[in-house]
C-alpha distance (Angstrom), angle and dihedral (degrees) to the residues before:
residue distance angle dihedral
X1 . . .
X2 3.80 . .
X3 3.80 90.6 .
X4 3.79 91.3 48.7
X5 3.78 89.9 51.8
X6 3.81 90.8 50.6
X7 3.80 91.5 50.2
X8 3.82 92.1 48.5
X9 3.78 94.3 -142.6
X10 3.81 93.8 -172.4
X11 3.81 90.2 60.2
X12 3.81 91.5 47.3
X13 3.81 89.6 50.7
X14 3.78 90.7 53.0
X15 3.78 91.1 50.5
X16 3.80 90.7 48.3
X17 3.80 92.3 52.7
X18 3.79 90.8 46.6
X19 3.80 91.8 50.2
X20 3.79 90.8 50.1
X21 3.78 91.5 51.7
X22 3.78 92.2 47.5
X23 3.80 91.1 50.2
X24 3.78 89.8 49.8
X25 3.79 92.0 49.4
X26 3.77 91.8 47.8
X27 3.79 90.6 52.0
X28 3.80 90.4 50.7
X29 3.77 90.8 51.2
X30 3.79 93.3 49.4
X31 3.79 97.7 43.8
X32 3.81 118.4 75.6
X33 3.80 115.8 -106.6
X34 3.78 123.3 -129.6
X35 3.78 119.2 -140.2
X36 3.79 94.1 -133.4
X37 3.82 93.8 59.0
X38 3.80 115.8 115.2
X39 3.81 95.0 -162.6
X40 3.82 118.7 107.6
X41 3.76 119.7 -97.5
X42 3.78 124.7 -102.9
X43 3.81 91.2 -103.4
X44 3.81 91.8 54.1
X45 3.79 91.4 47.2
X46 3.80 90.6 49.3
X47 3.81 89.9 52.0
X48 3.81 91.1 49.2
X49 3.79 90.3 48.8
X50 3.78 90.5 51.7
X51 3.80 91.7 51.0
X52 3.80 91.5 48.4
X53 3.77 91.4 49.8
X54 3.79 91.1 50.1
X55 3.80 90.7 49.3
X56 3.80 91.0 47.6
X57 3.80 90.9 50.2
X58 3.80 91.3 49.7
X59 3.81 90.8 49.7
X60 3.80 90.6 49.1
X61 3.81 91.8 51.4
X62 3.80 92.0 47.2
X63 3.81 91.3 49.5
X64 3.79 91.7 48.4
X65 3.82 91.1 49.1
X66 3.81 90.7 48.3
X67 3.79 93.6 48.9
X68 3.79 90.1 46.2
X69 3.81 92.1 65.3
X70 3.79 122.3 95.5
X71 3.79 111.8 -84.2
X72 3.80 124.3 -142.2
X73 3.77 110.9 -111.2
X74 3.78 93.9 17.0
X75 3.80 108.9 50.8
X76 3.81 100.3 9.5
X77 3.80 131.0 26.9
X78 3.83 131.2 -155.3
X79 3.77 124.5 -117.0
X80 3.76 118.9 -86.6
X81 3.79 91.7 -128.9
X82 3.81 116.9 61.7
X83 3.76 115.1 -102.4
X84 3.77 113.4 -115.6
X85 3.76 118.5 -128.1
X86 3.75 118.4 -132.7
X87 3.77 113.2 -140.4
X88 3.78 118.5 -161.7
X89 3.78 112.6 -159.8
X90 3.75 122.8 -166.9
X91 3.78 115.8 -168.9
X92 3.77 118.4 -139.5
X93 3.79 113.8 -161.9
X94 3.77 120.7 -154.4
X95 3.79 110.4 -173.2
X96 3.75 141.1 134.4
X97 3.78 129.1 -117.2
X98 3.80 89.4 -101.7
X99 3.81 91.1 55.3
X100 3.80 90.0 50.6
X101 3.80 92.5 51.8
X102 3.79 91.7 46.9
X103 3.81 92.3 51.2
X104 3.81 90.6 49.3
X105 3.80 90.7 49.9
X106 3.82 91.6 50.8
X107 3.80 91.3 51.1
X108 3.79 91.4 48.4
X109 3.81 92.0 51.1
X110 3.81 92.6 49.0
X111 3.80 90.8 48.8
X112 3.82 92.8 54.3
X113 3.82 96.3 47.1
X114 3.80 111.8 101.6
X115 3.75 128.7 -167.6
X116 3.78 113.6 -97.5
X117 3.77 118.8 -142.0
X118 3.78 114.6 -159.8
X119 3.80 110.5 -162.6
X120 3.76 116.1 -130.5
X121 3.77 113.1 -104.6
X122 3.78 116.1 -123.3
X123 3.80 110.3 -109.5
X124 3.80 129.9 -167.0
X125 3.79 104.1 -146.7
X126 3.80 125.4 -130.1
X127 3.81 91.4 -124.9
X128 3.81 90.5 57.6
X129 3.80 90.9 48.9
X130 3.84 93.7 51.0
X131 3.80 91.6 47.8
X132 3.82 92.0 48.7
X133 3.80 93.3 49.5
X134 3.80 91.9 48.9
X135 3.79 91.9 48.3
X136 3.81 96.5 45.8
X137 3.81 98.1 41.3
X138 3.79 91.7 51.8
X139 3.77 108.6 152.8
X140 3.84 95.5 -30.4
X141 3.79 112.8 129.8
X142 3.84 97.6 -173.7
X143 3.79 121.2 110.5
X144 3.79 111.5 -102.6
X145 3.80 128.8 -179.4
X146 3.77 117.5 -111.5
X147 3.81 92.0 -123.2
X148 3.80 90.1 62.1
X149 3.80 88.6 66.8
X150 3.81 94.3 56.1
X151 3.82 116.3 111.8
X152 3.80 110.6 -98.9
X153 3.79 96.5 -151.0
X154 3.81 96.0 67.1
X155 3.82 111.5 109.3
X156 3.81 99.1 165.8
X157 3.82 108.9 93.7
X158 3.81 91.6 -150.3
X159 3.79 92.7 52.8
X160 3.81 90.1 45.6
X161 3.82 91.0 54.5
X162 3.80 89.5 47.9
X163 3.82 90.3 50.8
X164 3.82 91.4 50.4
X165 3.81 91.6 50.8
X166 3.81 91.9 47.4
X167 3.82 90.9 48.1
X168 3.80 90.4 52.1
X169 3.80 92.8 51.3
X170 3.82 90.3 44.1
X171 3.82 91.0 53.4
X172 3.81 90.3 51.8
X173 3.80 90.1 49.7
X174 3.81 92.4 49.7
X175 3.81 90.4 47.9
X176 3.79 90.4 50.7
X177 3.81 91.8 53.4
X178 3.82 92.4 44.9
X179 3.80 95.8 -111.5
X180 3.83 95.2 114.7
X181 3.80 141.6 25.5
X182 3.82 122.7 -138.4
X183 3.79 129.5 -152.8
X184 3.83 134.7 177.8
X185 3.79 120.4 -175.2
X186 3.81 97.7 -161.7
X187 3.81 138.9 5.2
X188 3.78 111.6 -75.0
X189 3.77 88.5 5.6
X190 3.80 126.5 132.2
X191 3.78 117.5 -66.5
X192 3.81 117.8 -124.4
X193 3.76 127.1 -161.8
X194 3.77 137.8 177.4
X195 3.76 141.2 169.7
X196 3.84 110.9 -87.6
X197 3.78 119.5 -120.6
X198 3.80 92.1 -117.9
X199 3.81 99.6 39.8
X200 3.82 118.3 169.3
X201 3.79 86.6 -125.8
X202 3.80 92.6 64.5
X203 3.79 94.0 36.7
X204 3.80 89.1 61.0
């Protein structure tokens, strides 16, 4: 390969082709030409040869200039980390006047909506009501209205209604388990309760 490079075989090939063309042209000039021949004349062939040689020279210069540039992996090397690609996006909107008005109305509605905070209602739990009834009834066997067992320190009307409802459910639960007796003299009248004589609490 080194010897071939020193001999510059591509240049010798060009010279060989050129010499062959020149010999052919010279033979055409020396030999007589017949009028019925369709082949081009020696002058036309010489002009074509000149154009081909000029094109070949231009191609050789372009190839030499291309090979003279820095080559990736030989003269220059890429980065170790991959190069990020920046993507520029430009949105194009295609909408009607109605769509524009609707979008504006949606934005206006969302802008006027405020968060609503609902305060937690006070609740008197059922467990508290059962414990209070058990503690207050004790061993008393007299009839007592349900309202007498309500806590006296409740000022909030909503919490007082919740306590009354929880006390009512608690009295039903105690009556179901045999720990209390219920009595009502008339419809919608006051509800009375007491500890039964044979309560499971005392039997234990």
